[in-house]
N, C-alpha and C positions, 0 to 999 in steps of 0.2 A: 275419289274419296270413298271410303268404306261406308259412310253414313248416307251417301246419296244427296245430301244437301249441306249447305254451309252452317256450321255451328257459330262461326265468327264472320261478321260482315264489316265493311269499311264504312263507318258512319260519315254522312256528308260533312260533318264538322272537320274531319281529317282530310277531306279532299283538297284543302288549301295546301297540303304538303306535297301535292303532285302537280301544282299549277306553277310552272316556272315563271310565267309572265306576271301573274297577279297574286301568287301565293304568299302567305305570311308564315313566318317560322321556318323550321328546318325543312328543306326540300329533299324528297326521296328521288334518287337519280337511277337511271338505267332500268326502270321497271314501270309498266303501266299500272293503273289502279286494278284492272281486271286480272293481270298476271300476278300482281301482288297478293290479292286476297285468295287466289287459287293456291299459291305457294304457302301462304300462312295456314290455310286449312289442311293442306297436305302435311305440313310440319306438325300441326296440332294432333292429327290422327296418329302419326308415327310416334310422337312423344307420349301420347296417351296410352298407346299399346305397350310401350316400353316401360313407362313409369307408373301408369295408373292415375296420376294426378299431376297436371302440369300448370294449372292456373294458380298463381301465387297471390296472397292477399295484398290489397293496396291500402290507400289511406281511409277507405270507408268500406262497409260491407258490400256495396254495389260495384266496387272497383277491384279489378284483378290485373295481374301482369302475366304476360307470356313472353318468355325470352327465346329467341330463335337465332341461329347463325345468320349473319348478314348476307343474304343472297342477292343484294342489289350492289350498285357501285357507290352508294352513299357514304360520305365521310362522317367522322365523329361530330357530334353536335356541340361539343364544348371542349375547351382547352384550359390548361392552367394559366393563370395570369402571371406574366413575368415583367421585369422592368423594361424589356424590349417591346412588348406588345401593349403595355398599359396605356401609352399615349394615344392608341388607336381606338380605345373603347368609346362606343357611341351610346347615347341614351336618348329616348324619345317616348312620348306618350302614344301607346298603340292599343288598338282593339283587335281581337282575333276575327271578329265579324261585326257587321254594321250595327247590330242590335245590342252589343255589349258596351259597357263603360270602358273607355281607354284607361290604361294604367301605365305607370312609368316602368319601362324595360331598358335593359342595356345589353350590348353585344359587341363582338369584334367582327368587322367586315371580313369575309372569307379571303379577299384578295390581300389582306394584311398579315395573315398568319399561315403557317404551314400545318395542314391537317391531313391525316392519313385515313384510309378507308376504315370504317368501324368494324369491329369483330362481331358485334351482336346488334340485334334490334330489340329494344324493350317496347313491346306492344301494350299500350294501356287500354284496358277494356272496361266498358260500362255495361251493366246488365240492361236488358231490353226494358225492364220496368223503369229504371232510372232514366234512360234515354227518353222514353215516352213521357215521363213526368216533366223533364226539362223542356222537351219540345212543346208540350201543352202550355207551359208557363210562358214560353217565348212566342207562341202563336205559330209554331212550325208543325208541318205534317210529314210523316215518313212511314210508308207502308211496310217497311222491312220487318220481318218476323224472326230473324236470327236471334238466338238467345243472348249473344254478346256482340257488341259493336266496338270497333277500334276508334277511339276518340283522339289518340295521339300516338306518334311513333318517335322513339328516341334512339338514334344510332349512337352506340357507345362501345367501349372496349371491355366491359365487364358484364357477366351474366347475372347480375343482381341489381336491385333498385338503387339508383343514386338519388340523393335528396331532391325533392321538388323545389323549384325556385320559390323563395319566400313570397314574392308578389303573386305567384300562382296560388299558393296556399290562401292568401288573403282574398283573392278573387273567388276561389272556391267557397269561401265562407259567406259570400254574398247571397242574398235571396235568389231563388230560381228565376224570378222575373228580370233580374239584372245580369243574368248569365252565369250565376254561381250554382253550386250544388246544394247549398243550404247546410253544409256540414260545419260543426263547431271547430274552430281553430285549435289544434293541439300545440300548446305552448312549447313543450319539450321538442317536438318534431320541428317546430318553427326555428328554434334556436340551433338545432343540429343543421338545418338547411342554411341558416345564416353563416355558420362556421365554414360550410362547404363552399358556398357561393361567394364568400369574401375572397376566395382564392381561385375561383374558376369563372369563366364567362362563356356564354353561348357563342357559336360562330354562325353567322347568317350571311 
């Protein structure tokens, strides 16, 4: 890397996406955590030199998106709901980590649907300031100093943001001490997300 140090790190919150046995959510395949963050920072440096600005605004000032070609073997994180796969949809109250409140989620089991390798990875980044603020509220310590931390990875076939799941929006609106980010819910964005996720489901 040209800068000599990582601008982007992999926040421990996203480590669950690399844990095949105990991980929750979409699993990243064919790449270790160490190789992943190395390739992400290399891609960031290349895109930055080419375009000048590569981090796109997210749902709050502290949130950014970085879209990179999928350099892993990970398949798309969601599919369109059809009459054929609808009977296989599963719902369950789940928490992403032990200190969060469980919320109702739904998904399609991977073995029940056909999914192809994703074309892109949507890397969701939080600023170091926000990560430190949330960690403090949850009683977590993290010595990382990188300006940005990846908190979630979404494998998908488009290089732009797809709507956040409505339940994730609601969870983000919770206080920091409950695992949220304390951001006010945007009603219009929420309704857009409902329209999208009525027709799509995550694949886990």
